[in-house]
C-alpha positions in Angstrom: 31.0 74.5 -212.2 32.4 76.9 -209.7 35.7 78.5 -210.7 36.9 78.4 -207.1 35.9 74.8 -206.6 35.9 73.1 -210.0 34.3 69.9 -208.8 31.4 71.6 -207.2 28.5 72.9 -209.3 27.2 76.4 -208.6 23.6 75.3 -209.1 23.0 73.1 -206.1 19.5 71.5 -206.1 18.0 71.3 -202.6 15.3 69.1 -201.1 13.5 70.5 -198.1 11.1 68.4 -196.1 8.5 69.8 -193.8 8.4 72.8 -196.2 4.7 73.7 -195.9 5.3 76.0 -193.0 7.7 77.3 -190.3 11.4 76.4 -190.5 11.1 74.3 -193.7 9.2 77.1 -195.6 11.7 79.7 -194.5 14.6 77.5 -195.4 13.2 76.8 -198.9 12.5 80.5 -199.5 15.9 81.6 -198.4 17.7 79.0 -200.5 15.6 79.8 -203.5 16.4 83.5 -203.1 20.1 82.6 -203.1 19.7 81.0 -206.5 19.3 77.3 -205.7 16.5 75.3 -207.2 14.4 73.9 -204.4 12.1 70.9 -204.1 9.5 71.2 -201.3 8.1 68.2 -199.7 5.3 67.8 -197.1 1.9 66.2 -196.6 0.0 69.5 -197.1 0.3 69.8 -200.9 -1.9 72.9 -201.2 0.3 74.9 -198.9 3.5 73.6 -200.7 2.1 74.6 -204.1 1.3 78.1 -202.9 4.8 78.5 -201.4 6.4 77.2 -204.6 4.3 79.6 -206.7 5.4 82.5 -204.6 9.1 81.5 -204.9 8.7 81.3 -208.7 6.9 84.7 -208.8 10.0 86.1 -206.9 12.3 84.7 -209.6 13.3 81.4 -208.0 13.0 77.8 -209.1 10.7 75.7 -206.9 8.8 72.4 -207.2 6.3 71.0 -204.8 5.5 67.3 -204.2 3.5 65.4 -201.7 5.7 63.6 -199.1 4.6 61.5 -196.1 7.7 60.2 -194.4 5.6 57.5 -192.7 4.9 55.9 -196.1 7.8 54.2 -197.8 6.1 54.5 -201.2 5.5 58.2 -200.7 9.2 58.7 -200.1 10.1 56.8 -203.3 7.6 58.8 -205.4 8.9 62.1 -203.9 12.5 61.2 -204.6 11.7 60.2 -208.2 9.7 63.4 -208.7 12.5 65.6 -207.1 15.2 64.1 -209.3 13.1 64.4 -212.4 12.4 68.1 -211.6 15.9 69.2 -210.7 18.4 66.4 -211.5 21.1 65.5 -209.0 20.2 66.6 -205.5 23.1 68.3 -203.9 21.6 69.3 -200.5 19.0 67.7 -198.3 17.4 69.6 -195.5 15.5 67.0 -193.4 13.2 69.1 -191.4 9.8 67.3 -191.4 8.7 66.0 -188.0 5.7 64.8 -186.1 4.8 65.8 -182.6 2.5 64.0 -180.1 1.6 65.9 -177.0 1.4 63.8 -173.9 3.1 62.8 -170.7 5.0 59.5 -170.8 2.4 57.6 -168.8 -0.4 59.0 -171.1 1.3 58.1 -174.4 0.3 54.8 -175.8 3.2 52.8 -177.3 1.7 53.0 -180.8 1.7 56.8 -180.6 5.3 56.9 -179.5 6.2 54.5 -182.3 4.4 56.6 -184.8 6.4 59.7 -183.9 9.7 57.7 -184.0 8.6 56.2 -187.4 8.3 59.7 -188.9 11.0 61.6 -187.2 13.7 58.9 -187.2 12.5 56.2 -189.6 11.2 58.6 -192.2 14.4 60.6 -192.1 16.3 57.3 -192.6 14.1 56.4 -195.6 14.6 59.8 -197.2 18.4 59.8 -196.6 18.6 56.2 -197.8 17.3 57.2 -201.2 19.1 60.5 -201.6 22.5 59.8 -200.0 23.9 57.1 -202.3 24.2 59.3 -205.4 25.9 62.0 -203.3 28.5 59.4 -202.0 29.0 58.3 -205.6 29.7 61.9 -206.7 31.8 62.4 -203.5 29.9 65.6 -202.7 26.7 66.8 -201.0 25.3 68.1 -197.8 22.7 66.7 -195.5 21.2 69.0 -192.9 19.1 67.4 -190.2 16.9 69.7 -188.1 16.5 68.5 -184.6 15.3 70.6 -181.6 16.5 72.2 -178.4 14.5 69.6 -176.6 17.6 67.4 -177.0 19.4 69.6 -174.4 16.3 71.0 -172.7 13.7 68.2 -172.5 10.1 69.3 -171.8 7.3 67.4 -170.0 4.3 66.3 -172.0 6.4 65.8 -175.2 7.9 62.4 -174.4 7.6 61.0 -178.0 9.0 64.1 -179.6 11.9 64.4 -177.2 12.8 60.8 -177.6 12.7 61.0 -181.4 14.9 64.1 -181.5 17.5 62.5 -179.2 17.4 59.4 -181.4 17.8 61.5 -184.5 20.9 63.2 -183.2 22.4 59.8 -182.4 21.6 58.7 -185.9 23.2 61.7 -187.4 26.4 61.4 -185.3 26.8 57.7 -186.4 26.2 58.8 -190.1 28.8 61.5 -189.8 31.4 58.9 -188.7 30.4 56.6 -191.5 30.7 59.3 -194.1 34.0 60.6 -193.0 36.2 61.1 -196.1 33.3 60.6 -198.5 33.0 64.2 -199.5 29.4 64.3 -198.1 28.9 66.5 -195.0 26.1 65.8 -192.5 25.1 68.6 -190.1 22.7 69.0 -187.2 20.7 72.2 -186.8 19.1 72.5 -183.4 16.6 75.4 -183.3 
């Protein structure tokens, strides 16, 4: 427990999705270097395992588990593995996303729906599993990574732009619902 905040633990276990490269990888490495145990999730397990091994070699605690946000059973297995590895999850960094290049008139409905299913639906599946224990403990942080396409849409990215706009709406509604719960929800828009 923290001396300054007695009801908040100093060891804050973190889940980072989309951690096999880019923003997710950098986030996991930074949080591990700051002393937090990290659970890395993504579809590319080989890359995740290599990143986790590097974090451990650098003195951090890291665990890597397969996660496909489009598959509800994968989300359940990932959450179970994460909690078995690190205990109570205090921070979720929802970074995983799917992109589909294509103009609006060239994007079949099923491709648009697949992007929405991962970027919005998958985030909802993950948060739906990890948020209730945080609310019960009355503490936790959820960080949802969106994109600058929310304010600066680009052509030929219709599905991605739509999903990130939707994700920000989802987060804003969640922020209102969690007001006073002790759980903070934030948007990071790189």
